[in-house]
N, C-alpha and C positions, 0 to 999 in steps of 0.2 A: 079131078079132085072137087069136093063142093066148096062153095065159098066159106061155109063154117069150118069145115076140117081145115082148109088152107089158113085161117084165121088163127085157128088154134096151134096149128105148126108154126106160125109166126110168133105168138105169144110165147110159146115154150122155148123156141129158139132165142128170143130176147132173153128169157130167165137164163139161159147158160152164157150168152156171149156177154151178157152185163153181169157176170159173177162180182161179187162186192170183193175189192181187195182187201187182203188180210192188214189188220192195223198194225202198228209198232208195238214192240216191247222192249223194257230197259235192259241194258246188258252189262252197266257198272253204276255205282254209287254216285250221288250228286257231289258235284265238285265246284268250287268257285273259280271264275276265269273272269276275262275281260272281252268286249267287243268294240270294234271300229267298223268302217264301212269304207267300200271303195267302188267307183263308177267301173262297171262291167257290162258290156252288151250281150245278155245270154242269147239272142237270136245269132249271134255269130259264133260264140267259142263257149268252152266251158273250162277254159284255163289249161294249166299244167297236167292235169288228169287224161286229157286228150279224148274225152267223151264226144266232143262235137256240140253243135247247137242244142240247145235245152230240149226242143221239140222235134229233133232230128232222129231218123232211125235208130242212132245209139245214144242219144242224148239222155241226161239223167232224168227229165220229165219234172223237174223241180225248179220254181222261181226262187225258192230260198236256198242260197248256196252259200259255202264258205270257203275261205282261203286262209288256214289256220297257220298259226306260227310252228316252228320246227318240233317244238315239244309235244304236239298233237300229229303232225303230219307224219313224221318218223316214228315208228313203233317197235323198238328194239326189243320190248318186252314179249314180242312174239317171232321176231326175226331180224336177222340183219337187213333184209331187204323188203320187209313189210311196211307199206304206207297205208295213209289212212283214205285215198282216194276210194269215192264210191260208198263210204261210210255214213250212216247218218247219225246227228246228234240232235239231242232235244236242249233248247236254251230256255231259261226261265229269267226276263229281265223284269224293270221296274213296273211295267203294265200289263204284260201279256206273257205269252210262251209260244214257242215256234219251233217246228222240226224242220231240218235241213240237211243238206248233203254236201261231203267235201268234193269240190271240183277242182280246187286250184289249192296253192301253197303260198305262204307269205313269209319268206325268209327273213324280211326286215321288221317282222313284228315283234313287240316285247318278248325278249328273253330274260330268264327260263319260265315265264308265265304261260298259262294256257290262254292264248289270245286268237280270236276269230275275227278275220277280216270279212265282212258278210257284203252281199248283195244288197243294195238300197232297198228292195222289197223286203227282206229278211229284218233289217236294221229297222224300218219304219214301224214294224209289227212290236218290236220290243220296246221303242222308245216313244214317249210324247214329242212330236216334231217340236212343240211350243218351247221346249227347254233349249233347245239349239246346241246341244251337247253332242260332241262327235265321238265319245267314247264312254262306255261304263262298264260297271261290273255285273256278271250274271252267275246264274247256277247253271251247269251242263252236265251231261252224261250221254254216253254213247248208247244208241237204241238200234233195234231192228229196223230197216227201211220197209215202207209199205208198197214195195215194187208190186208190179203186174205181170204175169206171165214168167216165163223161164229165165235161167240166167243166159247171156249171150256173149258170143265173141265177135269182137270187132277186128277186121284183119285191117293192118296198115295198108295205106293208099299204095305205096311203092313195093309191096310184097311180091314176091316171085318164087319159084322152085329154090332160087339160090339164097333167099333172104326172106324170112317171114317174120312179121311180129304181130302179137294179138294184145288187144287191150280187152280186161273181161268187164263187162257192162252188164246192169240190171241185177245186180245180186243183192239178196236181203241183208246178209251180213258180210263184213269184210273178207277179202281174199287172203289166204295164208301163202298159197303157193300154186305154180302151174306145173305140170310135168307133159311131156309129149312122148307118144309111142308112134313110131313110122310103120310103114307096109300093114295098114290095116291093125294096128294095134298088136302085131307079132313082134317087134322091136322091144327091148328092154326099156323102161320108163326113163326118161333123162329129165331132170329137174332144170328147169329154164330160169336163170335169174331175172329179176324184177328191176328195170330201170325206175329211176327216180320220178321220170316223167310218165310211168304207170304203164310202160309197154313190156311185154316179154318177148325178147328177142330170140328166136328158135336158132338163128345162125346168124350172129352179129357179124357185121361187116362183110357180108357176103364171101363167106370162107371157101366157097366153092362145093361144098358138100350139099348135094340136091336135097330138098323136101319131098319125100314121097308119099303119095296119098293112096288111100285114105289116111288121115291123120288123126290118131285119137289124143285129144287134148284133155288131160284130168286136172279139174281144178279143186282145191282143198280151201276149205272156208277156216275162220277163224275159230268155229266150234269144232273142227275136224271132220266135217261132212265130205264127202267127194263126190263130184259129178262129172262124168266123163260126156264131152262133146266130141261128134265125129265131124270132121272136116274134110269133104270129098274133093274139093278143088280149091286151090288158094286163088283168090280173086282179090285184089286190092280193093279196099273200100267196101268189101262185102260184109253184113252182118249174119251171124250163124247162131241160130237159135240150138240151146241146150235143150235136153228131153225133160228137165225138171228145175224146179227152184230149190234152194237151200231150204231146209225145214224152219219153222218159226221156234226161237229160242225159249226154253223153259222160263217161266216167272223165278227169279231169285239167281239168275245166270249172272256169274261174275261178281257176287255179292250185291247184286242190286236189289232193290225194292219195287214192288208194284206202286206203291205210294208216289205222289207227284212231289216234286222237287220245289223247295220254296225259294224265293230270289235272295240274293244276300240282303239281310238287315243289319246293316253297319251304322244306323243313324241313332243309335243311343248315345254314344258319348260325342258331345260337341266341342269340349274342350278338357283336356287333360296335360298339362304341361305345355300342350300345342294344341291347335285345331286337328280333329280326328275326322277320319273316313272322309266324307263327301263335303262335310262342313268347313266353312272357311269365313274369314273376317272380310266383310264388304264393306270399304271405305277406308280413309286413312286413320280414323281415329283407334287409339289403342296400341298398346305394345307388350312383347313379352317381359316380364319381370322376373330375373332369378332370384333376387333378394327377398321377396316377400311372395310367400306361397302359403296355401292351407295344406297341401301334401305334394309329394313329388319334387320337381325340381323347379317349377315356375308358375307364375300366374300371370292374368291378364290384366295389365295395368291401363286404367282410364282417368285422364285428367278431365273431368268433366267441366263445362261451362254450363249455365242456364239452359236447358231444353236440348242441351246435346245428347246425341244418342248412336248407338252401335249396332249395326244389323249382323248377327251370324246366319250366314244362310247356305243354302245348298242348291244346285239347279235341278237335280233330282229331289222330288218331294218325298217326305216322310208320310207313310200313313199315319193317321191320328189313331185308329182302332187297336193298334199295336201298342199303343202308350197311355198311360193315366196319369203321370205325374212328370213335371218339369222340376228339377232340383238344382240347385246351386249353392255356393259358399260365396259369401260376399264380407267385405270389410271396407271401413273409410276413415279418412281423417277430418279432423274438424267437424263441425256442425252440419247436419245433413237433414232435408225435408222429407223428399221420399223418392223412390226408384220406382218406374212404370214399366210394366213389362206386356208385350204383346206377342201373339204369334199370327203370322200371315200365311196365307194361300196366295202366292203372286201370280200364279198363272190364271186364277179365277178372280182375282182381287176381292179375297175375303180375308177379314181381319177378325179376331177374336175379340172379346171384352178385355178392358184393361185392368191388370192387377196392380194394386199399389202396397209397396212395402216401405214401411215407415221408421222401423226399429233398427236399422243400420246402426253399428259402432264401430269403434276402432280395432275390436276383437273378431275374429272370424266366426260367424254365424251361418247355421245351415238353414235355407229357405226352400220350401215346398210349394208348388203351384198345382192345384188340381185341374186338370184339363175340361173336365166335364163342367166346373163352376163357371169358367171364363167362356165357354162356348166355342171351344177351340173348333178351327175349321177342320174338314175331312181330312186335307192333306197340308202338311206344314213346309214351307219353303224359307222362312226367315225366323228367328226369334230376336226381338228388339227390345232392347235395353236403353231406357232414357232417362234422364236426370230431369225432375220436374221443378228444381228449386236453385239452390245457390251454387256457385263454384265448389268444386270438391273433387278429391282424388279417391276413385274407388277401383277396389280390386275385385276381379272376380276369380273363380277357380272350380275345378271339378264340376262342370256344367253338364248335366245330363237328362236325357229323356229316359223315364224308367218304364220298362215293358210291365205290360198289365198282366197278371196272372192268368186273366180269362180272355186273353187276345185271340180272335181267330185265326186260322191258318191263311197264310197267304200261297198255300201251295197250288200249283197250277201245273196241268198237263196239256200238250199240244194235240194229243189223241183224242176227240170226243167219243170214239166207238168204245174204247177201252175204260176211259176215267170218267167221262160224261161230264167235264168242266168247261173245256172252251177249245173250239177249233181254231186253229192256225194254220191249217195244213197248206203247205207250198205247191202241192202237188198240181200240175196243169192237167186237167182232162184232155185225152186225145180227141180230136175232131172226127165223128164219123166219116167224113169225107176227107181227110187228110191222110194220103196213102203213107208220109212218113211218121205217122204217130206210132205209139206203143201199141202194140198187139194184144188186145183184150184177151184173157183166160178164156178158155172154152169148155173149161170143166167145172162141175160143181157136183156135190155129192146129192143124191135125189132126196136124202133125209133133211137137206137143208132147205129144200124148196118150201114155200107158203103152201099151206094146206090146198088152197084152191088150185094153185098151179099143178101142185101133185096129183089132184084129182082129174085134172084135165089130162095131165100125160097119161094116165092109167086109162082113162076113157078113150084117149086118142090111139094108145096102142091096141085097144080091144078093136077099135073099128077098122084100124089097118089090117089087123090080123085075121078079119072075116071080110 
């Protein structure tokens, strides 16, 4: 073969072998949950789901993994033994979005909340490490996984003809059930129960009934699609490729939207009978007073000496472009000179201009502060109220950041191919020299090839034919 023709074959072969993996799609609406993180060595284990090391032959191929609470891990809405192992979720946090796979469980996580305990890699994408926070609220939804190649069966290490256990791996959507037909598929289908550690035990506890190969294993997805994998020989630790992958879910599946999720925006109310959402009182000054209030059951009572101040803060900063006004109700006893208010970005040491309020009286009054006028920083960690004069007793109530009617969306997606917004994919590309890596897909429709490669393919076919 001529060098030119050989180079064309290499180019075309690369086009097929390097087929682009299909991106994720939403499978349910956006819902609020919370995240923490835990130490996990993904090179050694992938947790309760029994996938093995991340980049092993049966590993999930994701550095971004999660161990969810029982309310996520167990999925009774689909069936008694359906669990979330191998299912992917998209999480949107304070600074970013991430796509991750369930590889473990966290029975000790907060219940009955949707709680994801994340690998450090995933947690660090969602959180600014400067906050020092170990937990935070997020928005999440189930999505299809951007897996490569067909579904696979991992045969448990100690399997034999007397006891066989399978773990289904590399599936685009969750697994609903697994059935087995022995004697080359001529026997009746037998539904195999799934253990909560993600193994389907064909003959639990070695009951003496031999497993007769070829074994037909039928896997049903949460979408109802079925794929049959043929196991010609039971070899412990072996990985058996299926003939295909579950189809991509259609847009709108499960009541989902193709639009990106927004992170929880619970920064609006700073104080309403008590400190709300992420906001809290920093320092010892100030107490809750139930005898004096503008509305509700209580107010914030401040016995101010000259130049005393109080910080109402949050470790996770509020985004300035979501709000246009700070408003609060206030009253004092006795004479009063002025109340100074500033807004701070503590992470970047930026402070707004000072707003001065001099008209406080013994009656409750509403005060509004335009954030643009005082050059408010882009992110808000604290709102600081300071007495600029004589000793006085001051009450504050109903402290709020008012949402702007023209605020931009904070919605963010983890998949740049679909949404084009932000790439936070945790998938680890397999090394061409690593025999334990995922096998890349070798099929691609000719019509999806770039025009130049398509022309080369036609020309090469013509040359070979003659």
